[in-house]
Structure formats: C-alpha cells, structure tokens
C-alpha positions, -999 to +999 in steps of 0.1 A: +179-196-154+204-175-135+221-172-102+201-151-078+214-116-070+206-102-036+185-075-052+159-101-061+158-115-026+151-084-004+125-057-002+125-021+010+121-031+046+155-048+046+140-083+049+159-110+029+152-144+016+170-171-004+165-190-036+182-215-059+175-200-093+162-169-110+140-168-141+131-137-161+106-148-188+100-125-217+065-137-226+035-155-212+046-186-231+080-186-214+064-179-180+040-208-185+069-231-193+087-221-161+056-226-140+048-259-156+082-272-148+080-259-112+046-276-108+058-309-122+088-310-099+071-294-068+095-265-068+083-234-048+080-202-069+082-166-056+072-137-079+096-107-078+085-072-089+102-039-082+111-047-046+093-017-031+072-038-007+078-038+031+063-071+042+087-096+027+062-111+002+088-111-027+115-126-005+117-163-014+121-190+011+139-214-012+129-226-046+128-204-077+124-166-081+104-156-112+109-119-121+082-102-142+106-074-151+103-080-188+065-076-189+067-039-198+040-034-225+021-001-221-008+010-243-028+041-234-063+041-247-094+062-241-105+058-204-082+027-200-047+014-204-032-020-210-002-022-187+025-049-181+032-060-146+067-044-145+056-009-156+061+015-128+034+039-116+057+068-126+059+055-162+022+048-164+013+083-151+038+099-175+023+081-205-012+090-195-005+128-191-003+137-228-037+121-234-053+142-207-058+113-183-044+099-151-044+066-131-061+073-098-043+049-073-011+067-061+009+047-036+037+069-021+064+049-039+061+059-076+088+033-086+064+005-075+054-018-104+018-022-113+019-059-107+030-054-071+003-028-065-023-053-078-008-081-056-013-059-025-044-040-035-023-009-029-039+025-023-024+059-014-033+095-007-058+099-035-076+068-023-094+091+000-116+101-030-109+073-056-105+042-035-080+014-038-064-005-067-093-030-069-117-003-080-096+005-111-087-029-125-109-038-154-091-070-166-060-091-161-039-118-176-030-143-149-009-175-152-016-202-126+011-225-112+001-254-135+006-231-166-031-223-171-035-189-186-066-169-175-079-138-194-101-122-168-126-093-173-146-073-148-180-090-143-167-125-150-177-149-122-154-174-105-158-209-119-162-223-084-181-214-052-165-186-032-169-187+006-180-156+025-157-138+049-166-108+070-151-074+060-140-048+085-159-015+085-129+004+071-125+022+038-093+002+031-086-035+036-059-058+022-053-086+046-057-121+033-081-130+005-111-109-005-139-135-005-176-130-010-202-150-029-208-137-065-176-118-066-157-112-099-130-138-105-103-112-110-110-098-075-097-131-060-062-123-074-061-087-065-046-085-030-036-122-029+001-112-028+013-136-056+000-167-038-027-177-063-013-167-097+011-145-116-003-113-130+015-104-163-006-075-174-038-056-165-063-033-181-068-004-157-092+025-157-079+060-166-097+092-155-098+126-171-072+150-158-085+176-133-077+210-146-077+229-113-064+217-080-060+234-046-030+217-029-015+226+004+006+216+034-011+231+064+009+234+096-005+234+132+010+244+165-004+213+182-013+177+173-048+183+188-053+211+163-044+190+134-066+161+145-095+184+151-091+198+115-092+162+101-127+157+115-138+192+104-124+188+068-131+152+061-165+160+045-152+188+022-166+183-013-142+168-038-113+167-013-091+139-027-062+140-002-061+143+035-027+132+049-012+136+083+024+142+097+031+143+134+057+163+152+083+135+149+077+133+112+082+170+107+115+168+127+127+139+107+122+159+075+135+192+088+172+186+078+161+182+041+133+209+044+147+236+067+120+260+056+095+240+077+082+263+104+100+256+136+069+257+159+049+232+138+038+202+158+016+186+131+007+190+095-021+180+070-015+176+033-047+185+015-057+185-022-091+194-036-105+194-071-119+227-082-141+238-112-119+269-118-090+289-105-113+315-089-136+289-073-153+300-041-136+271-024-103+291-024-119+317+000-136+289+019-102+275+028-092+308+043-122+305+067-114+268+074-078+277+083-090+304+107-116+282+123-090+254+128-064+279+142-039+266+117-006+283+110-020+299+079+008+323+071+034+296+076+016+270+056+024+261+020+000+263-010+007+253-045+002+276-074+019+255-101+023+218-110+059+222-099+048+232-064+025+202-062+053+180-072+075+195-044+048+187-019+046+152-032+083+148-028+080+163+007+055+136+017+075+109-001+108+118+016+093+107+050+092+069+044+126+072+028+140+090+059+124+063+081+139+035+061+173+052+061+172+058+098+162+022+107+188+007+083+216+029+097+206+016+132+210-019+118+174-031+120+145-041+098+117-016+094+090-017+121+060-001+105+022-005+109-004-007+082-036-009+103-068+010+096-099+015+117-135+027+110-136+064+105-155+070+137-127+052+157-099+073+143-095+095+174-095+065+197-069+047+177-047+078+175-049+082+213-039+046+218-009+049+195+003+081+212-001+068+248+017+036+242+045+051+221+052+079+245+054+053+273+078+030+255+095+050+227+095+087+235+112+106+207+119+074+187+088+071+165+068+088+138+031+087+128+020+098+094-002+088+065-037+085+052-056+099+082-086+108+060-092+070+058-083+064+095-052+047+082-019+060+095+015+044+095+033+041+129+070+037+125+092+028+155+129+038+152+148+013+175+184+019+185+191-015+201+179-051+199+159-048+231+140-019+216+134-038+183+120-068+202+098-045+223+087-027+192+075-059+176+054-067+207+039-032+205+030-036+169+011-068+178-007-048+205-016-021+180-029-047+155-050-063+183-065-030+193-073-021+157-092-053+153-110-047+186-122-014+171-135-031+140-105-024+119-080-043+098-045-056+103-035-048+067-048-018+047-026-014+017+009-030+020-001-067+023+011-089+051+037-109+032+059-131+054+068-105+081+032-098+091+014-130+082+009-138+119-015-109+121-041-127+101-051-149+131-059-117+149-083-107+122-099-141+114-111-172+131-096-206+125-126-215+103-123-183+083-086-190+077-094-225+066-118-210+040-089-189+026-066-219+025-092-240+008-092-215-021-054-216-021-054-254-024-079-253-052-056-231-074-022-242-060-027-277-046+010-282-040+013-249-021+041-237-044+033-200-052+045-175-027+054-201-001+054-186+034+034-155+024+001-151+043+000-187+055+025-212+069+032-242+047+008-270+057+023-303+067+026-328+039 
C-alpha cells in the first residue's frame, strides 16, 4: 500500500479524483488478497490502467486505487497472444510484427493498455473493417471483488440468466452493459468499465499481416465534397479505414504540419488492403478521386511503411492538439463519442454543424471514424460560460443521436463524466436490469464506484 500520486487519480481529459491508498499487486494472488480485504471492509476499489481514458472511469471517488501496471506478461502465439492488462497496444503490435501478425483493434492512443481497451470495448480506425475489441477477445482472467478468480473462454455461458437489452442500430456501441440472453460470459466484462471485475490478462486474436496496403490522406476543397466521398467510398472492397477531419481540425494541425494544403476544407484518411502492389485498385482510386473532385495532386499517398506511420502520427496529433488547447484554456475536455446508424450519418453531421456554427464558430473540431458514422466533436471553450454552454450542447447532441437510433457511447466508455447519458439511451427498467447484474457480482457496490451508475442508497 502506498500514498496515491496524482498520476493515478486523473485521466487524459484532465478529470481528477481522490483516494486513500494505492496498491500495485504483482500477481493474481496478491490482487485477490487486496480485493478480499476491500470486500470484507466495504472499501471502494477503482482500477487504474494507463490513464489514457477521457471519461473519468479510472479516477477514484475515495477508497483504494488498484493499479494493474505489473501485469505485463506477453506471449505471442500462432493466431493469438496472451497479454497482461498493462501491456500497451504499441508493445503488443511491436511483438506481433516479427511473427507476421497484427492485432486488429487500433484505438488512436497507442499507449493505451490492453486492460483499458477491454474495459471500454475500444475500437479505432481499423474497426471499419475489423470491428471493436469484443470481436477479438478469446479468453480472459478476471478477479471479482470477493476474490473469486474466473478463467473465461469464448463460448462459455454465464452461470446465471442474463436479461435482454435493446441494441442501437450502429456498428459501434459501448454504453453500459452488453446484455443479451445466451451471451458468452466474458462479453459481460468487456465494456463494463471495471465495475464488475478486474481483468488481469486476456487471450486476443492475431491476424496475418497484410502485405500490400494503399494508404492516403485525401484533401477536399469543401466539407460537402468530403462527405459525399464518404458515401461513395464506404462500400469499397477491403477498405479498412475511412476517417474524417474537418476544416477546424486541419487548421489545428497546420502549425505542426505546414505542408497541409492551404485551401483544404476537409480530409479523408483511407487505407485499403490490396493483393499486390500493381493491383487494379490503384488505378481505380485515380478514378474515384476525379469523380469526387478531390484535391488529387495535393493529397498524400504512402509508398512505404514510414509514410503510413507518418499519416498515423498526423491523425494521432489531432486529439493531442485538442487536449493541449483545452488544458491551456484551463478546462476539462469537452468531446463527444456518439454514433448513429450509417444511413443517418449525413443528418447527424448537419445537426452538429448547424448547432456548433450557431454557438461556437471557430472554436470546435469534428474528426474521427466517419466510416462507422462515429465522429468526435470537440468544443474548445475559452471561458467558464462557454464551457457550461458546451456541456449543455453535448447533451443535446447525445439526445439527437439516440433519436436517430444511435448510441451515447461508441468506444470511450461513459465513466463518471458521461454516466448521465445512460438515461438518455435506456429506460428506468432497462437501467435497473443492468444494476441487477452489478449487484449480483458486486453486492456492496465497491468496484468502480461512481462509474456508469450512481451509488444506490444503503
């Protein structure tokens, strides 16, 4: 047990919590001992990973912090890997490369730990083709608050009846518990944000490396042109990335990337798997760029792995720039994580743009996974009044997304900062069904207290 440094009490959004003690167990046995003591003494426990989250889930509201930083085992096998909760996505990918394999989920933040990505059912740009984290987890070790250790495998049913909840008609969803009759037991813990058990390691699926990729950053002279290209290109065979940057995003990146064309008002990041370097798809893209009236000569295309990494850094620099701007202004991050059905993408984008131009002209950016109708709106407030107004607007956006059949949380989790959005998505009866599952596994309501649900009265 140690005093708790601030680094264990805050996340990337700037949100902070408080705790009385910090534990960093080195084994499942040590973790079980800590949790058993917490359970016996009714002490709340919050699990801390790499701290890359933006919803406050790892920020304790009293009690103990349990860091999983020492669970770092990493064994690469054929078609799968056994990975400790603290292993970063960057280290997992680096270890898989020499074996000719890769891990498909690719959240923008490569320093994120695997345990955190499982806790939020994270996704990323490649999820356009490969789906979210849930699809790639084959097994897990989970320790419950009373010290019970579960070794879970894909196909293993839950030992109790699971209620049924409606799912939004989106390609991504990570808001509350994923509940459906007959579901695999491990799926209950994926996306539960550390409120049902502590994941110490997981077996994840690895895929064979793709030998040939066509990767590009395609610039457009108008937002309308970029959005029209999204609809035209979404069905391109073996396209695995379709990402969007609006004009505000491009301007925010321009100081670091001055080579960005000055007249660009929108951009799409694309990546397609090819059978060979001279695939007919290369010429097909020339036709697509012409048809979309893209800025073909000014756009960037990768010819090497180094170029592809440069494009990845270009995309990754955007949320970093947003976080830096908001913190310099003295506020917490105001970012959305809503997704809507594919057919409603244009309607949601128009709603975003209209409301933002009315209230925050020049002080927002829109970027992200537009191929999945899942973009991130980030408001850049300069005063407390703007911050408060921005929070209200985010609620309006969440409400509208649900009205369109969407979700209030697609990949980041809701944590503590956005937990109030759950009641926009679900009825009181449906929320009660989730909380009944919580009580079954954590009857004293100790794990992740304040995340997803308010603490019920004693």
